[in-house]
N, C-alpha and C positions, 0 to 999 in steps of 0.2 A: 723297058725293065731298066731301073736305074743300079749302077754299078757304084761301088765304092773302093777307092784306093787307099790302102793303109801303108804305114812305114814299117818296113821290115829292116832296113838297112842299118839299124842302130847296133846291130850285132859286131862285134870284133872291131877294134880301132887301133890304127897306127897313127901316131900324132904328126901333123904337118907343121903346125904352127909352134915356134919357140919363143914363148913370152911369159913373163912374171906378172904382168899386169893383166886386166881383163881384155882379151883379144877384140878389138873394134867393139867395145861394149857401148859406146855412142852410137854405132851404126851411122858413122860419117862417111865411111868408105865403102863404095859399092864397085863391083866388078861387072863390065858389061860384056856379056857372051853373045852379043848379036840379036838372038831371039828373045832373051830375058837379061836380068840383072840379078846377082845376090849379092848381099853384104859380105864384103871381105872376111874369109876365115868362118863363113856360116854357109850352109846348103839347106835346102828345102825342096819343095815339090815344083819350083820354077821351070826346070828343064822340060817338064810336061808341056810348057807353052809351044815346043816345036811341034807337038800334035794336036795343037788347037785350044790347050786348056788355058784359062784365064790365071794370071799370077796369083799364088797364094800369100808369097812374102813381097811386100811391096815398100818402097822407098817413100816414106811420107814426110811432107814438111811440118805436119803438125807435131812437132818435137817439144819435149820438154826443156831442152838446151840445145845449142848448135843449130844445125841447118836440118838435119833429117833425124827421124826414128824409124824403128822397124814397125810395120803394120802387117799383121796376119789376119787373113780372111780365108773363108771356105770357097772353093770354086766348085760351081756346079756348070759343066759344059759338055758339049758334045765332042769328045775327043776322037780323033779319027774320022769323024763324019759319017759313022755308022747309024744315026739317028737315036742313040740311046745317050740319056744323060748321064754324066759321070761326076762323081763328087770325090775332091781332093780336100783333105783337111788343112787346116791352116797351121802347119808345124815346120820348125826349123831346128837344126842341131849345130853345135860347134863341130867344124870340120869341113872336109872337101870331100863329099860323097857325090856320086853320079847316081841320081834316083832312078833313073831309066835302065841303066845297066846293072846297079846294085855294086859299083866298084868305086874303090877310093878309100879315104881315110876319115876317121871320127876322132874328135876330141882336140887337145892342144897339150903341148909340153909344159909342165907345171911341176915345181918342187917345192912350193911353199905350204903353209899351213893356216890359212887365213881364218878368222874368227867367224865371218859370216859374209854372205853375198846380199848386197844391196842394190836397189835400181828404183825405177819409177814407171807406172804403168798406168793406162787408161782403156777400160774395157766397156763397150757399147754391146749389150747383149738383149737379144728380145725375149729370152726365156729364163734369164738370171742364172745362166750356167756359168760356172767359174771358169778360168784359165788355170794352166798348169805349167808350173816350171821345175824341173828335176836337175840337180847338180850331184856329180859323183867325182870323186878323185881316186885314182888306183894307182897301183904300182906293179910293174911286171915281175911275176914270180917264175924265175928262169927253171928251177927244179920242177914246178908244176906245169910250166908252159901255159898259164893263164894270168890273168890280171886280178890281183887282190885288192879288194874294196878297202880304201883308207877313211875317206869322209863321205858323208852324205848329207843333201839338203833337200827338201821337197815344200812347195809352196802353191796353194791354189787361192787366187784373188777373185774377189766378187765385182760386180758390176759399179763402175764409177765413170761419171762424164766428165771428171776433171782427173789430172794426173796426180796419182798416189803414191807416197814413197813406201817401198816395202824393205825388210830387213829378214834375212833368213838365216839364223844360226846353223853353222855347220858342225855335225855331230861326228866325232872321230872314233872309229872302231880299232884303229892300231896307232900305235905311238910314232912310226916311222914316218918320213915324208913321202909324199906321192911322187909319180914321175909324170902324170897326165892328169887332165880334167876333161869331163864330158858334160855337156849342158844341152838339155831338150826343153823346148818350150811349144806348147800347143794352145791355140787360140780357144781350145775348150777341153776340160778334163773329162767330159762326158759326149760320146756320140761323135758326129760329125762337125758339131759347132757352126752349123749353117747360119744361125742368127748371131753369131759373135764377131766383132771386129775388135781386135787386141793391139794396142800401141805400146811398145816396149823402148825404153831409152835409159842412157846412163846406168849401164851395169857396172859394178865395181866390187872389188873386195875390201873388206875392213879387217885389219890385222893389228892385235893390241889396242883394240877400240879406237883407232884413227885410220884414215885414209887421205888422198890429197883433197883438200879443200872441204872435208867433212869430218865432223867428230860425232861419234857414237856416244851419246850422253846416258848414262846409267841411272835407274831409278834407286831409291833407297829402299831395299829389300831385306825382309827377314823370313826365313825359312826354318821351322823348326818342328819337332826336334829332329835332329840329326846326328846320328843314326836313328832311324823311325821304325816303329812296329806296325801300327795300324793306321794311325792318322797324321798327315803331314800337313801343317798350316803355312800358308804363304801369305804375306802381309807386305803391301807396297804403298809408298806416298803417291803413286801415279795409277790411274785406272788401268786394269788388266783386262784386254779385250778376249784374250785368247790364251790357254792353258795346254800345253802338251807334255806329256810323259813318255819318253823313249828309253828303249835298251841301249846297250853300248853298240849294238849293230845298227843303230837307227831305225828300228821298228817302232812304230808308235803303238803305245799301249792304252793311252787315255787321251780325251781330248775334252775340254770345257770351253764354250764360247758364250761370251756375255759379260758385260763390264762390271768389274767388281775391284775391289781394294784389298779384301782379305777372302781367304777360300782355303777350305780344307779338302785334301786329296785322300781317298780310301786307298791305303796300300796294303791292307791285309791279304789282297790276293795276288800281290806280287812274289815272286820267289826271291829267296836271300839274294843280294847282290847290289851292284851299283847301277844307278839309272841317272839320266838326264831330265831335268825339268825345264822346257822352254816356256818363257814368258814374252807375251807380244801387247806391246802398250798402245794407246789411243793415238799417242804422238808420233807413231811409226818406228819407235826404237824397240829393241828386245834384249833379252838376257838369256843365258843358258847357264843353270845352276845343276851342281851334281849332288846327289844323295844317296845314303846306302840304306837298305831295307835289310834290317836284322833277321 
């Protein structure tokens, strides 16, 4: 009988890392725990190596830049030697969690409001299943004794035999600054990801359209009318590969995939209020625009 181990340790987070840049976003620094290695400030399922599992987060020399990249794979091993094959997904999260005991901390201390999260990935998939990256920034609410969501960003990337740059706009639900961030990466957005090999490298933040060594170049965009009643027109001088409409809480309400330079979004089904329109271009850049539904 095949068993599947899932990640339940993402609940609750006290930050260990105190950084305003992306913690070890180039995956150059790794910590040797004798039985396994994990990238510094990150934790995954590698602790299960002590029970005979193959590592799911691997230090790879197939890097976009520098010496190393993170490689996430699914492990199918006989953990504990009971004759049953056990499946460990290729997942990792920011923080220092002990996946065997479920103790530790997730996330990193962070008080900025970047515009987007960027990085490079390569995905080898036998069944064309995309990978997933989830970013959340939060602020602890003392009165409610819970973490309030400040910003969110979600991304799914498709198969590519070469490194591809991605840019994920961060949608903010609140105007205050966060006190921590959480990042979760899975080699597959669906199922165990047994056929997926994911390489991630050079994660960083973009603030005010610039970051160290990188400039986020904007397309010439027209979005009209704004405010809108029934039909929102989006026009760009660069091919748009993906269009998303989200509410202020970051919930996705609409998605259009396909290369276009002009597109009309039906808005009559939206309630009156403010929304974000996220545009992803063929050159890897992205834009986030705000519009009002009357």
